[in-house]
N, C-alpha and C positions, 0 to 999 in steps of 0.2 A: 720537633717538639712533641711531647706527650699529648695525647688527644684531649685530656681534661686538665691541662695545666692551669693552676690557680682556682679551680672550681671547688666548691664544697657540696658534699653529698651526704644524704641520710639513707641508711639501709635498715629496714626492719627484718626480723627473722635472721639476724646476722650471726647467731650463735652456732649454726651448723648448716650442712647441706648447701642448697642453692644460694641462700643468703650469704654464707661464708664465701662461696666462690665469687659472688658478685662483689663483695667488699674487697676481696683480694684483687679482682680485675680492675676496679675503679682506683684503688690505691696505686696499682702498677702503672696506671695511665696519667699520673701526675696530679691527682686531687690534692689541694692544699689543706683541706679539712674533711674529716670523715666522722660521722656520728653513727655508731653501731648501736642498735636497739634489739634486745631480746629478753625474754624472762629467765633464761638460763645463764646465770652468772658465770659458771665454769665454762660454758660454751663461748660466752663473749671473750673471756680471757684467752681461750684457745685461739679464737679468731684473731685477736690482737697479735698473738705470738706468730700466727701463720702469715700475717701481712708483711710482705717485704716492702714496706714503704720507705721513701726517703725521709731523712730526719725533718725535712721541712714540712711534712704532712702531719697535721695535728689530729691524732686519732683519739676520739672520746667514746666512752662506753656508757650506755644508759640501760640499767637492768629494770625492766618494766614489762607489763603485760599490755599488748596493743588494744585490749578491750577496756582499759582503764583511761578514760578521757582526761581526767585531772593529771595523771602521770604523763601522758603525751603532751598535754599543754605545757607542763613544766619542762619537759625535754625540749620543746620548741623554743620556750623562753631562754633556756640555757644556750641553745644553738645560736639564737639571735644575738645574745650577749657575747658569745665567743667569736662568731664569724660575721655578724651584721647581715644575716640572710643566708639562704642556701640556693643552690643552682639545680640540684638533682635530688629527687626523692624516689626511692625504690621500695615498694611495698611487697616484701617477699615473705612476711610472716604467714603461716598457714598450717592447718592440720588436715589430715586426710579422713578422719572419722571412721565409722564402722563400715565393714565390707558386707554388702548385701543390698537388698531391695528397699526402696523408700518405705513401703508399707510395713516392713519389719523393723524399721528404725524407731527407737524410743524418742519421745519428745525431748527428753533431756539431751540425748546425743545430737538430734537435729539442731536444737538451739545452740549447742556448744560449737558446732561446725560453722553455723552462720555467724555466731558471735566473733569468732576469730577471723574467718576468711572474708566476710562481708563487712561487718560492723568495724572490725579492726582496720580494714583498708579505708573505710569512710572516715574514721576518726583521725588516722594518720594524715590523709589528704586535707581534712578540715583544718587541722592545727598547723600544717606546714605550708599550705598555699600562701598565707600572708608573708612568709619568709621568701618564697619565690618572687612575689610581687616586688619585694624590696630590691631584688637584683634585676628588676625589669623583664622578668620571665625566667623560663627554665623548662625542665623536663621532668615528668612523673612517669615512672614505669611500674605498673601493677602486675601482679602475678595471677594469671588465670590458669588455664590448662586446656589441653585438647578435650578433656572431659567437660569443659564449659563451652565447647563449640558443637560437639556431638554428644548426646546423652550416653552416659555410661550406665548400663543396666545394673551393675553390681557395686557401683560407687555412687549411689543415688544422692545422698546428702551433699557429698563433695562436689558432684557434678552440678547440682542445682546451685550451690554457692558460687562456684566458679563461673557459671553462666551469668549470675548476678554481677560478679566483678567485671565480666566482659562488657555488659551493657552499661554499668556504672562508668567504665573507662570511656565509652563513646559519648555518654552524656557530658562528662567532665571535659572532654576534648572540645565539644561545641560550646560549652559554657565559658571556657577560659582562653579560647584561641585569640581573642582580641587583646588579651594581656600578654601574648607571646609565651604562654604556658602550654607546652605540648603534653598530651596525655596518651600514652599507648599501653598495651599489655603484651607480655610474652605468654605463650601457651605451650608449656612443655608437655611432651609425651611421657613415656616411662624413662626417668632419669635415675641413674644409680646413686641414690641418696639414702640416708637413714629412714626417711619417710617411706620410700618405696620398699625397702627391706622389711619394714614393719609389717606390710601387707603379707609378705611371705612368712615371716616369723610367727604370725598368729596361727598358722596352720599346725605348727609343732612338728609333725612328722616330716623327716627329711625328704622322703620320696614324694610326698604331696607338695612340699615346698618347691622341689626341683620341677615338678610337673607345672605348677602355676607360673613359675619363672619362664618356662619355655612357652606357655600360653601367652604371656605378656609379650615376649620377644617376637612371637609370631605375628603380632599386630603391626610390627614395624618392618616395612619392606627392606630397610637397611640391615635387618637381621641382628640387631644388638640394642642394648639399652644406651641411652645418651649419657654423656658425661657432664657433670656440673659446669665444667669450664666452657662447654659448648653453649650452654644457656647463658652464662655470664657474657660471652662474646655478643650474643643477641641483645642483651641488656645494654652493653656498652654501645652498640649501634644506636639503639633507641634513645639512649641518654645523651649521646654526643652530637657533635655538629654534622656528622655524615647523614643524619636523618632530619635535617632542619626543616624540611618541607613535609614531614610525616607526622600526622596526629590522628588519633582515633582508630589506630590499627590494632588488630589482634594477630600477633606474629606466632605461628606454630613453629616449635623447635622439636620435631617429633619423628624424625627418621621416616617421614612419608606415611605415617599411620592414618591420617585422614585425607590423603591424596585421592 
């Protein structure tokens, strides 16, 4: 039997990259209902097309910004009406922000990174936890980063925001354990996604880009970038029954970069 047979899951940031990979993985493991959330309408449509889900899986899309509390509240209401609760919430929406030192970051960029990565995670959890309660518990998987475990000197705002997500996850785990709601986070290293490629593309010059790519790869003892599917496998573990006695954990998926 598939790992998630009969379960309903919500995935934010589902329009591309890691969110799309997670949505595909959860669908392949038997989810009966899947709510995809992203602000990119075309990305959501592409994810729906990429999902090889059985016809019994009801896949719904919600085009919204995770910083919009009212929109998330409405998405939760619709999910409740359609499925009578949810079992899994994956908060994968995020942005990387500017490349550089914290002191060189503008206030506008700093607030934007925190709005999506931290406030967006908070709002998603806030609005969907009542639906987990209706099912007698469930699993929340937040997206932090290795940059949220050890400070990244050149991704300052991103690193600070992911550190906040890491500790938010631990607080939530302690808050909701008695309700049988487990809360964990995955901490990817450098994964080959559009978000990572944007860091290199900002350089413009092909030689400089190639050099930065090699610098990033050198941080990983396994000698390569991770694949989105490898992170999705970790999310499946944390979301599913195999991790039934695991909560409050920050799981690196990083090729050994912080070993």
